[in-house]
C-alpha positions in Angstrom: -18.9 0.2 1.3 -17.5 3.8 -1.3 -21.1 5.5 -1.0 -21.1 5.6 2.9 -17.3 6.8 3.4 -18.3 9.3 0.8 -21.3 10.1 2.9 -19.5 10.6 6.7 -16.9 12.8 4.8 -16.7 16.2 4.9 -15.4 17.3 1.4 -13.5 21.1 2.2 -12.5 23.0 -0.7 -9.1 24.4 -1.2 -10.0 27.7 -2.0 -7.7 29.4 -5.4 -4.1 30.4 -5.2 -3.8 28.5 -2.0 -1.7 25.6 -1.2 -2.8 22.2 -1.3 -3.0 20.9 2.5 -2.0 17.2 3.5 -3.7 17.3 6.7 -6.7 18.6 5.8 -7.9 16.8 2.9 -6.8 13.5 5.1 -8.8 14.6 7.9 -11.7 16.5 5.7 -11.4 15.4 2.5 -11.4 17.7 -0.5 -13.6 19.4 -3.2 -13.7 16.0 -4.9 -12.6 13.8 -2.6 -13.4 11.6 0.6 -11.3 11.4 3.4 -8.4 9.6 3.6 -8.6 8.8 7.2 -12.4 7.1 6.8 -10.1 4.3 5.0 -5.9 4.2 6.0 -6.8 5.9 9.9 -5.4 9.5 11.0 -2.2 8.8 11.1 -1.6 6.2 8.4 -2.3 3.0 10.1 -4.9 1.3 7.7 -7.1 -1.0 8.5 -5.9 -4.9 8.3 -9.3 -6.5 8.4 -10.2 -4.5 5.5 -8.1 -4.3 3.1 -7.3 -1.2 3.6 -3.2 -0.5 4.1 -0.8 0.7 5.8 0.6 4.0 4.7 2.2 6.0 7.5 6.1 6.1 6.7 6.1 4.9 3.4 7.7 7.0 0.7 5.8 10.0 -1.1 7.3 8.8 -4.6 5.9 5.6 -4.7 2.3 6.5 -2.7 2.3 9.8 -5.6 2.8 7.1 -8.2 -0.6 4.9 -6.9 -2.7 8.1 -6.3 -1.4 8.6 -10.4 -2.1 5.4 -11.8 -5.3 5.1 -10.0 -5.9 8.1 -11.7 -4.8 6.8 -14.6 -6.3 3.2 -14.7 -3.3 1.6 -14.7 -3.9 0.5 -11.0 -7.7 -0.1 -10.4 -9.6 0.0 -7.5 -14.1 0.7 -7.2 -12.8 2.9 -3.6 -9.1 4.4 -4.8 -10.2 5.3 -8.9 -12.6 7.9 -7.6 -11.0 9.1 -5.4 -7.0 9.7 -7.0 -9.0 11.5 -9.6 -11.0 13.7 -7.9 -7.9 15.2 -6.2 -5.8 16.9 -8.4 -1.6 16.6 -8.5 -1.0 18.9 -6.2 -3.0 17.3 -3.8 -1.7 14.6 -4.4 1.4 15.0 -4.0 0.3 17.1 0.0 -1.6 14.0 0.6 1.6 11.7 -0.1 4.1 13.7 2.0 1.5 14.0 4.4 1.8 10.3 4.9 5.5 10.0 4.7 5.7 11.8 7.1 3.5 10.2 9.8 4.4 7.4 12.0 1.8 5.3 13.4 1.3 2.4 16.3 0.5 -0.7 14.3 -2.7 -2.2 13.9 -3.4 -5.5 15.4 -3.6 -8.1 12.0 -5.3 -11.1 13.4 -4.4 -12.4 9.5 -0.6 -12.4 10.4 -0.8 -14.8 12.8 -1.0 -18.3 10.1 1.9 -20.7 10.9 3.1 -20.5 7.3 4.8 -17.0 7.7 7.0 -18.3 9.7 8.2 -21.4 7.4 7.1 -21.1 3.7 6.7 -17.1 4.0 9.6 -16.8 5.6 12.4 -18.3 3.1 10.1 -17.5 -0.4 11.0 -13.3 1.4 15.3 -13.9 2.3 15.5 -17.3 -0.3 13.4 -17.1 -3.0 13.3 -20.5 -5.0 16.2 -20.4 -7.7 15.4 -23.2 -9.6 11.5 -21.5 -10.4 13.7 -18.5 -11.5 12.0 -16.3 -8.3 14.1 -14.3 -6.7 13.6 -13.6 -2.5 11.5 -10.3 -2.4 13.7 -8.9 -0.1 16.0 -8.7 -3.2 14.6 -5.8 -3.9 12.2 -4.2 -1.0 15.4 -4.6 1.6 17.2 -7.4 4.2 13.6 -6.5 5.9 11.3 -5.3 4.0 11.8 -2.2 4.6 10.9 -0.6 1.2 13.8 1.2 -1.1 13.0 4.2 -2.9 9.8 5.0 -4.6 10.2 1.6 -6.4 10.2 -1.0 -3.6 7.7 -0.3 -0.7 7.8 -1.5 3.0 6.2 -4.5 3.3 7.0 -4.9 7.2 4.3 -4.5 8.9 1.6 -4.1 6.0 -1.8 -5.7 6.1 -1.6 -9.3 5.1 -4.9 -9.4 2.8 -3.2 -6.1 1.1 -0.2 -8.4 0.0 -2.3 -10.7 -0.5 -4.6 -8.6 -3.1 -2.2 -6.7 -4.6 0.1 -10.0 -4.9 -3.3 -11.7 -6.7 -3.4 -8.7 -8.4 0.0 -8.6 -10.1 -0.4 -12.9 -11.3 -3.9 -11.7 -13.1 -2.3 -8.6 -14.4 -5.3 -6.6 -13.4 -2.5 -4.5 -12.0 -0.2 -3.3 -14.3 1.6 -0.3 -12.9 5.1 -1.8 -12.1 8.3 -0.6 -13.0 9.6 -3.3 -16.3 6.3 -5.8 -15.1 8.3 -6.9 -12.4 6.1 -7.9 -10.0 3.5 -9.7 -12.6 6.3 -11.8 -13.1 7.2 -12.7 -9.5 3.5 -13.0 -9.2 3.7 -15.0 -12.0 5.3 -17.9 -10.1 3.3 -18.3 -7.1 0.2 -20.1 -6.1 -2.6 -18.9 -3.7 -0.7 -20.8 -0.5 2.6 -19.2 -1.3 0.6 -15.6 -1.1 -0.9 -16.4 2.4 1.8 -17.4 3.6 4.6 -14.4 1.9 1.6 -11.4 2.6 1.1 -13.6 7.0 5.1 -13.5 6.6 5.8 -9.6 5.8 2.8 -8.3 8.0 4.3 -10.1 10.6 7.4 -8.6 10.9 8.1 -5.2 13.0 7.0 -2.0 11.2 10.8 -0.8 12.4 12.6 -2.9 10.5 15.5 -1.8 8.9 15.6 1.6 7.4 12.4 3.8 6.9 12.2 5.4 3.3 
């Protein structure tokens, strides 16, 4: 799929001395990377069925950190690693700022329709399992999953498949760019059913829940 994205993207180099244009990079790509919109949408709505995350309205600092992590391999992805490495630091900042400023309608996420979302997923998100040393997800990500600053991204309205993939990556330690490895510890206490349940719960929440980053 990466080859198709690369071949379909129009690469538009940025002339020396010119400020990076986040909107242009998202739409047309840059001299070193394909168009972000190919996977994440022009407004950052994402592609839930394929696990490409929603970027609209996420904190710009968080987005820059993720791009830097892909570039330095503390977070791995066959698709995103070469993309991030192909963007200059200035271009990463520009793309992050662009998506942080966007407001997109929710994309249809069939994976969010799990019955577990209303029970087990809700309990994990709002109460946790203190007997197992597992705090509620909302303690860090906000009372409605709206996100808190650059460290804890908004989960409300995020792709269920994406959340599931990232929790699995933290649990297996293939993603290691979390501060103090907090998420690695949290994910290690979740089994596959818990991961699916909490991912579905957050995917069902309104993207306008709580404050915006």
